[in-house]
Phi, psi and omega in degrees: 000122181265136178250127180275103179253138178281131178288142179290152177283113183265000182301315178299325179293317179293320177296318178299314179298314181295311181293321179296317180290322181287309185280330181295330180286346181279354186281333180232164183294325182261011183284336179217148183296328179297325179294322179293320179296317178298319180296319178294319178292321178296318179298319179295332180265012174084016180253120179276123180236101181274162180299315182294320179296316179297317181300318182298327181270313189280327184296314177298324178293323177295320179298317180297316180294324178290324178294318177297319177296321179297317178296321180298318181286000000 
């Protein structure tokens, strides 16, 4: 006997995973490979970019972007 069950909508789950992985890596210098490349390029050009300095600027921005994503979802 087959029971017709409606499949749950997984779109919000996939969006949460995608946005969390993408935006979550922006909070720290080593959170995403692009951040490490930017730090290396800045260092080659004589600009010192420390982990704490990056964290002070990027972490609040990451929190704001995640809050916006949460409201969207």
